BABA-738012 format. One record per atom (N, C-alpha, C): residue number from 1; residue in three letters; atom name; x, y, z. Coordinates in nm, 4 decimals. Layout:
N
NUM,ALA,CA,X,Y,Z
...
//
This chain:
68
1,MET,N,-1.4449,0.1146,0.4113
1,MET,CA,-1.4522,0.1838,0.2842
1,MET,C,-1.3419,0.1324,0.1922
2,ALA,N,-1.3747,0.0989,0.0714
2,ALA,CA,-1.2782,0.0463,-0.0247
2,ALA,C,-1.1882,0.1579,-0.0764
3,LYS,N,-1.0639,0.1187,-0.1054
3,LYS,CA,-0.9703,0.2143,-0.1634
3,LYS,C,-1.0145,0.2502,-0.3036
4,LYS,N,-1.0025,0.3758,-0.3363
4,LYS,CA,-1.0372,0.4211,-0.4702
4,LYS,C,-0.9117,0.4139,-0.5572
5,GLY,N,-0.9251,0.3483,-0.6719
5,GLY,CA,-0.8129,0.3405,-0.7637
5,GLY,C,-0.7877,0.4756,-0.8274
6,ILE,N,-0.6646,0.5194,-0.8234
6,ILE,CA,-0.6286,0.6482,-0.8829
6,ILE,C,-0.5332,0.6282,-1.0000
7,ASN,N,-0.4426,0.5316,-0.9848
7,ASN,CA,-0.3472,0.5107,-1.0935
7,ASN,C,-0.3634,0.3725,-1.1555
8,ARG,N,-0.3056,0.3567,-1.2746
8,ARG,CA,-0.3124,0.2325,-1.3517
8,ARG,C,-0.1734,0.1702,-1.3687
9,ILE,N,-0.0832,0.1991,-1.2783
9,ILE,CA,0.0545,0.1501,-1.2922
9,ILE,C,0.0561,-0.0022,-1.3029
10,LYS,N,-0.0159,-0.0698,-1.2159
10,LYS,CA,-0.0185,-0.2159,-1.2167
10,LYS,C,-0.0692,-0.2702,-1.3502
11,VAL,N,-0.1735,-0.2077,-1.4044
11,VAL,CA,-0.2324,-0.2512,-1.5311
11,VAL,C,-0.1323,-0.2353,-1.6456
12,VAL,N,-0.0668,-0.1199,-1.6507
12,VAL,CA,0.0294,-0.0944,-1.7578
12,VAL,C,0.1485,-0.1889,-1.7473
13,LEU,N,0.1952,-0.2145,-1.6261
13,LEU,CA,0.3037,-0.3112,-1.6081
13,LEU,C,0.2619,-0.4487,-1.6607
14,ALA,N,0.1412,-0.4916,-1.6264
14,ALA,CA,0.0920,-0.6222,-1.6719
14,ALA,C,0.0800,-0.6266,-1.8237
15,GLU,N,0.0303,-0.5187,-1.8837
15,GLU,CA,0.0180,-0.5134,-2.0297
15,GLU,C,0.1535,-0.5279,-2.0981
16,GLN,N,0.2579,-0.4782,-2.0319
16,GLN,CA,0.3921,-0.4836,-2.0893
16,GLN,C,0.4721,-0.6056,-2.0435
17,GLY,N,0.4120,-0.6883,-1.9588
17,GLY,CA,0.4812,-0.8068,-1.9089
17,GLY,C,0.5949,-0.7724,-1.8143
18,ARG,N,0.5806,-0.6617,-1.7444
18,ARG,CA,0.6832,-0.6150,-1.6494
18,ARG,C,0.6348,-0.6370,-1.5065
19,THR,N,0.7284,-0.6299,-1.4117
19,THR,CA,0.6947,-0.6506,-1.2711
19,THR,C,0.7219,-0.5253,-1.1891
20,ASN,N,0.6663,-0.5242,-1.0691
20,ASN,CA,0.6932,-0.4158,-0.9742
20,ASN,C,0.8428,-0.4062,-0.9478
21,LYS,N,0.9049,-0.5212,-0.9303
21,LYS,CA,1.0482,-0.5254,-0.8998
21,LYS,C,1.1290,-0.4615,-1.0133
22,TRP,N,1.0926,-0.4909,-1.1370
22,TRP,CA,1.1611,-0.4333,-1.2519
22,TRP,C,1.1492,-0.2809,-1.2485
23,LEU,N,1.0283,-0.2302,-1.2237
23,LEU,CA,1.0066,-0.0859,-1.2187
23,LEU,C,1.0858,-0.0231,-1.1043
24,ALA,N,1.0866,-0.0884,-0.9900
24,ALA,CA,1.1615,-0.0371,-0.8752
24,ALA,C,1.3102,-0.0241,-0.9090
25,GLU,N,1.3646,-0.1234,-0.9776
25,GLU,CA,1.5055,-0.1187,-1.0158
25,GLU,C,1.5319,-0.0060,-1.1151
26,LYS,N,1.4430,0.0116,-1.2129
26,LYS,CA,1.4600,0.1171,-1.3140
26,LYS,C,1.4537,0.2564,-1.2521
27,LEU,N,1.3705,0.2725,-1.1489
27,LEU,CA,1.3526,0.4035,-1.0853
27,LEU,C,1.4439,0.4228,-0.9646
28,ASP,N,1.5166,0.3188,-0.9278
28,ASP,CA,1.6000,0.3197,-0.8071
28,ASP,C,1.5159,0.3537,-0.6840
29,LYS,N,1.4023,0.2833,-0.6731
29,LYS,CA,1.3094,0.3003,-0.5607
29,LYS,C,1.2966,0.1684,-0.4867
30,ASN,N,1.2499,0.1757,-0.3647
30,ASN,CA,1.2252,0.0570,-0.2846
30,ASN,C,1.1096,-0.0222,-0.3462
31,ALA,N,1.1238,-0.1533,-0.3547
31,ALA,CA,1.0204,-0.2390,-0.4128
31,ALA,C,0.8886,-0.2282,-0.3359
32,ALA,N,0.8956,-0.2084,-0.2057
32,ALA,CA,0.7730,-0.1945,-0.1256
32,ALA,C,0.6980,-0.0665,-0.1626
33,THR,N,0.7707,0.0381,-0.1931
33,THR,CA,0.7083,0.1639,-0.2344
33,THR,C,0.6344,0.1453,-0.3662
34,VAL,N,0.6991,0.0821,-0.4624
34,VAL,CA,0.6365,0.0570,-0.5924
34,VAL,C,0.5139,-0.0322,-0.5747
35,SER,N,0.5228,-0.1300,-0.4878
35,SER,CA,0.4086,-0.2175,-0.4612
35,SER,C,0.2908,-0.1378,-0.4071
36,ARG,N,0.3168,-0.0425,-0.3195
36,ARG,CA,0.2091,0.0400,-0.2631
36,ARG,C,0.1474,0.1299,-0.3689
37,TRP,N,0.2272,0.1740,-0.4667
37,TRP,CA,0.1711,0.2508,-0.5788
37,TRP,C,0.0784,0.1615,-0.6599
38,CYS,N,0.1241,0.0390,-0.6859
38,CYS,CA,0.0481,-0.0535,-0.7708
38,CYS,C,-0.0838,-0.0959,-0.7079
39,THR,N,-0.0891,-0.0962,-0.5761
39,THR,CA,-0.2139,-0.1321,-0.5080
39,THR,C,-0.2953,-0.0092,-0.4692
40,ASN,N,-0.2479,0.1074,-0.5099
40,ASN,CA,-0.3130,0.2346,-0.4804
40,ASN,C,-0.3226,0.2643,-0.3310
41,GLU,N,-0.2335,0.2050,-0.2515
41,GLU,CA,-0.2277,0.2394,-0.1088
41,GLU,C,-0.1696,0.3788,-0.0911
42,MET,N,-0.0793,0.4160,-0.1801
42,MET,CA,-0.0251,0.5512,-0.1839
42,MET,C,0.0036,0.5854,-0.3290
43,GLN,N,0.0255,0.7150,-0.3543
43,GLN,CA,0.0455,0.7604,-0.4913
43,GLN,C,0.1835,0.8217,-0.5084
44,PRO,N,0.2433,0.8006,-0.6250
44,PRO,CA,0.3710,0.8663,-0.6522
44,PRO,C,0.3492,1.0160,-0.6743
45,SER,N,0.4547,1.0933,-0.6544
45,SER,CA,0.4464,1.2367,-0.6840
45,SER,C,0.4269,1.2546,-0.8339
46,LEU,N,0.3872,1.3726,-0.8736
46,LEU,CA,0.3706,1.3994,-1.0169
46,LEU,C,0.5025,1.3837,-1.0913
47,GLU,N,0.6112,1.4272,-1.0296
47,GLU,CA,0.7419,1.4133,-1.0924
47,GLU,C,0.7767,1.2658,-1.1129
48,THR,N,0.7469,1.1851,-1.0125
48,THR,CA,0.7742,1.0413,-1.0230
48,THR,C,0.6828,0.9766,-1.1252
49,LEU,N,0.5592,1.0213,-1.1333
49,LEU,CA,0.4661,0.9681,-1.2325
49,LEU,C,0.5185,0.9932,-1.3740
50,VAL,N,0.5774,1.1096,-1.3959
50,VAL,CA,0.6371,1.1401,-1.5257
50,VAL,C,0.7567,1.0480,-1.5511
51,GLU,N,0.8378,1.0228,-1.4489
51,GLU,CA,0.9505,0.9287,-1.4620
51,GLU,C,0.9004,0.7897,-1.4985
52,ILE,N,0.7931,0.7463,-1.4324
52,ILE,CA,0.7347,0.6149,-1.4594
52,ILE,C,0.6880,0.6071,-1.6042
53,SER,N,0.6224,0.7128,-1.6509
53,SER,CA,0.5744,0.7131,-1.7896
53,SER,C,0.6910,0.7058,-1.8876
54,ASP,N,0.8017,0.7706,-1.8554
54,ASP,CA,0.9205,0.7639,-1.9412
54,ASP,C,0.9777,0.6224,-1.9448
55,VAL,N,0.9891,0.5607,-1.8284
55,VAL,CA,1.0439,0.4245,-1.8200
55,VAL,C,0.9554,0.3254,-1.8953
56,LEU,N,0.8240,0.3427,-1.8822
56,LEU,CA,0.7300,0.2514,-1.9475
56,LEU,C,0.6987,0.2915,-2.0916
57,ASN,N,0.7499,0.4071,-2.1325
57,ASN,CA,0.7306,0.4582,-2.2685
57,ASN,C,0.5815,0.4718,-2.3032
58,VAL,N,0.5073,0.5336,-2.2095
58,VAL,CA,0.3651,0.5615,-2.2306
58,VAL,C,0.3377,0.7070,-2.1956
59,ASN,N,0.2275,0.7589,-2.2454
59,ASN,CA,0.1840,0.8925,-2.2080
59,ASN,C,0.1438,0.8889,-2.0607
60,VAL,N,0.1787,0.9910,-1.9865
60,VAL,CA,0.1478,0.9942,-1.8437
60,VAL,C,-0.0020,0.9788,-1.8186
61,ARG,N,-0.0845,1.0204,-1.9127
61,ARG,CA,-0.2303,1.0071,-1.8986
61,ARG,C,-0.2739,0.8609,-1.8911
62,GLU,N,-0.1962,0.7716,-1.9498
62,GLU,CA,-0.2301,0.6288,-1.9454
62,GLU,C,-0.2104,0.5690,-1.8062
63,LEU,N,-0.1419,0.6419,-1.7189
63,LEU,CA,-0.1145,0.5926,-1.5843
63,LEU,C,-0.2166,0.6392,-1.4814
64,ILE,N,-0.3094,0.7228,-1.5255
64,ILE,CA,-0.4086,0.7790,-1.4327
64,ILE,C,-0.5476,0.7360,-1.4761
65,ILE,N,-0.6290,0.6960,-1.3787
65,ILE,CA,-0.7679,0.6597,-1.4063
65,ILE,C,-0.8485,0.7885,-1.4211
66,SER,N,-0.9184,0.8005,-1.5320
66,SER,CA,-0.9980,0.9193,-1.5591
66,SER,C,-1.1141,0.9285,-1.4609
67,ASN,N,-1.1473,1.0499,-1.4214
67,ASN,CA,-1.2612,1.0692,-1.3316
67,ASN,C,-1.3864,1.1097,-1.4091
68,ARG,N,-1.3809,1.0987,-1.5403
68,ARG,CA,-1.4962,1.1373,-1.6228
68,ARG,C,-1.5504,1.0194,-1.6965
//
């Protein structure tokens, strides 16, 4: 069964010309953890998602794939 995409972190990073490593450094998180978020292997907490949106200067809604 294929993984279902839930977040758009990787897409937003690419749109901004940023890397997983850059985001990991900004959030003081392990680069492997950020990589797993970007591949949708695991999801950040809601609090972390808000932190990510602040760092990337986007609305938190832009980081989530709509189910509608």
